[in-house]
C-alpha positions as a Python dict, from the first residue, in 0.01 Angstrom:
ca = {
    (1, 'M'): (0, 0, 0),
    (2, 'D'): (64, -175, 327),
    (3, 'Q'): (379, 18, 414),
    (4, 'P'): (418, 395, 451),
    (5, 'F'): (577, 580, 161),
    (6, 'D'): (954, 613, 198),
    (7, 'P'): (1100, 903, -6),
    (8, 'A'): (1458, 781, 47),
    (9, 'A'): (1365, 437, -91),
    (10, 'M'): (1210, 603, -397),
    (11, 'V'): (1532, 798, -460),
    (12, 'A'): (1731, 474, -424),
    (13, 'R'): (1508, 307, -685),
    (14, 'F'): (1578, 593, -928),
    (15, 'R'): (1951, 547, -862),
    (16, 'Q'): (1913, 179, -958),
    (17, 'R'): (1721, 277, -1272),
    (18, 'A'): (1993, 525, -1372),
    (19, 'D'): (2257, 253, -1330),
    (20, 'A'): (2047, 8, -1532),
    (21, 'V'): (2007, 254, -1821),
    (22, 'R'): (2379, 334, -1817),
    (23, 'N'): (2475, -33, -1827),
    (24, 'R'): (2221, -171, -2073),
    (25, 'G'): (2335, -260, -2421),
    (26, 'L'): (2191, -142, -2748),
    (27, 'P'): (1940, -372, -2915),
    (28, 'P'): (2022, -505, -3261),
    (29, 'V'): (1881, -209, -3455),
    (30, 'E'): (2054, -10, -3725),
    (31, 'G'): (2050, 332, -3882),
    (32, 'P'): (1828, 613, -3755),
    (33, 'E'): (1643, 378, -3518),
    (34, 'R'): (1970, 304, -3337),
    (35, 'Q'): (2039, 675, -3295),
    (36, 'R'): (1685, 736, -3161),
    (37, 'F'): (1732, 452, -2911),
    (38, 'R'): (2066, 596, -2798),
    (39, 'E'): (1916, 946, -2756),
    (40, 'A'): (1622, 807, -2558),
    (41, 'A'): (1863, 616, -2331),
    (42, 'Q'): (2065, 934, -2270),
    (43, 'T'): (1748, 1124, -2178),
    (44, 'D'): (1629, 840, -1953),
    (45, 'F'): (1966, 833, -1776),
    (46, 'M'): (1967, 1209, -1724),
    (47, 'D'): (1614, 1206, -1580),
    (48, 'Y'): (1677, 908, -1352),
    (49, 'A'): (2014, 1045, -1239),
    (50, 'M'): (1862, 1383, -1146),
    (51, 'L'): (1592, 1213, -939),
    (52, 'A'): (1856, 985, -786),
    (53, 'D'): (2041, 1296, -664),
    (54, 'A'): (1728, 1452, -514),
    (55, 'E'): (1673, 1524, -150),
    (56, 'A'): (1323, 1384, -104),
    (57, 'T'): (1093, 1474, 183),
    (58, 'L'): (728, 1415, 255),
    (59, 'E'): (569, 1720, 417),
    (60, 'D'): (200, 1720, 504),
    (61, 'G'): (137, 1454, 239),
    (62, 'I'): (327, 1644, -33),
    (63, 'L'): (635, 1487, -189),
    (64, 'I'): (908, 1747, -226),
    (65, 'L'): (1210, 1672, -443),
    (66, 'R'): (1495, 1919, -403),
    (67, 'I'): (1746, 1901, -686),
    (68, 'D'): (2030, 2150, -704),
    (69, 'L'): (2082, 2233, -1072),
    (70, 'R'): (2319, 2520, -1011),
    (71, 'P'): (2659, 2483, -1176),
    (72, 'E'): (2938, 2392, -939),
    (73, 'S'): (3131, 2702, -840),
    (74, 'A'): (3506, 2715, -870),
    (75, 'P'): (3693, 2642, -545),
    (76, 'D'): (3818, 2948, -358),
}
């Protein structure tokens, strides 16, 4: 690696991956295989989207991803 690691660039790449999974079509498969593909795509999207929402920092050589999974509270 010639360039230093950029946590924000990594998060941006995961945002692009989440968009790609959301927008890709289903291959020409039928039956249970189609359902498995759809479920895998949903899981991929969820994982990529969570990482895309992360606050990423590099502290003393340790990558820290902060992802708030708390439910949104009702407005006051």
